[in-house]
N, C-alpha and C positions, 0 to 999 in steps of 0.2 A: 504494500500500500504506500502511496506517495502522499505527502502532505502538500497540497496544492492550495495556497491561499490567494491565488491570482484569479479566481473565478472560472477556471477551466472546467471541462466536462470529464476530467479523469477521475478514477476511483480515489476517494479520500477517506471513506469510512465504510462500515458494514452495518446492516440492520441489527439492532440490539436484540431482536426477537428471532428472526429466521436466518440471519447471516448473509443475506444477499448484498452484493457490492453496491454501494451508493455513490452517485456523482455529487459534486458540490451543489448542483442545481436542484437535486431531489429534496423536497420538503418532507416527504414521507416515503416509505418503502413501496416500490412499484409492485411487489409481490404480495405483501400482507397488509399494507397500509399503516404500519407502525411508524411512530415518530421517534422511537428510541434509536440512538446511533452508538456504535461501538468504535472508538478510536484506538489506534495502536501506534505507539511510538517505540522505535528501536534505537539503541545506541550501542556502539561496540568500541572496544579498545583492545590493543594487543601489547603484550610484553615480550620482548625478545630475550631469550635466555641463550647465552653463549658460554660454552664450557671453557675453562682455563685449565692449564696444565702446569704443574710445578714438579721439577725433578731435582733431586740432590744426589750427587755421587760422592760417597765417602769411602775412605780406605782405613782399615784397622790400624791403629797406632798414630794416625794423623788427626789432629784436633779439628782443623777447618776442612770443610768439604773441598774436594778437588774440582768439582764442577757443579754449578747451580744453573738451572734453566727454568725460565718462566715464559709461557707462551699464552698470548691472548688474554692477559689479565686486565680487567676493567678497573679504572680508578678515576676519581674526580680530578678535574683539571683546575688550576688556579687562573687559567685564561678565561675571561668572560665570554669569549667567542666560541668556546667549546662547552656549551651547556650540557651536552649529553655525555661528557667525560671523554676519556681516551682509552685505547687498548694498547697494551705494552707487551713487548717481547724483549727478553733479556737473557744473555748468556754470560756467566762469569766463569771463565776457565782458568783456574790457577796453575794447572799443569802445563798448559800451552801459553800462559801469560797473555790471554786475550779477553777483551771486554766488548760485547756487542749489546747495543740498546737501541730499540726502535719504538717510537710512540706514534700512534695513528689516531686520527679523529674517529671516535666510536660510531658516528653516524655515517660519514662518507667513506671512511677507510683511507683518507689522504694522510700521507706521512707528514707529521708535524715536527719531528725531531729524530735525528739518527746519529749514532756514534759507533765507530768501529776503530778500536785502538788497542794498544798494549795495556794490560791491566796495571802495570807499574806506572805508566803515564797517567792513566785515569785516577789512580790513587793519589798522585802528586797534586792534581787539580783539586781534589777534595780536601787536602790538607791545608790549602791556602786560606 
């Protein structure tokens, strides 16, 4: 059923007694003569659920993990232009001395930030 408030002859309600479709111009039901009308409104919304994955590779006798990987993690953004948050992929590979970090707009998938560097260089930036 469509809500048509512009005076058209499309179906906009049903008879409250017999269920026959009524046009906006109908004052009473053409089938049973009833003046009762049943209106129906529908609204829908959707939530998108996306899985994220975190993996930690440890070795016995070594305190810190050798490799940490996070894929498709959602988080809030401090940027007011990114109201839907961001999706983040990160790999910290201590064994290979590599750091990878990519941030994407959660709505469009557009890359907003990307880092690929040696972990030792990344750690120096964080210490400043």
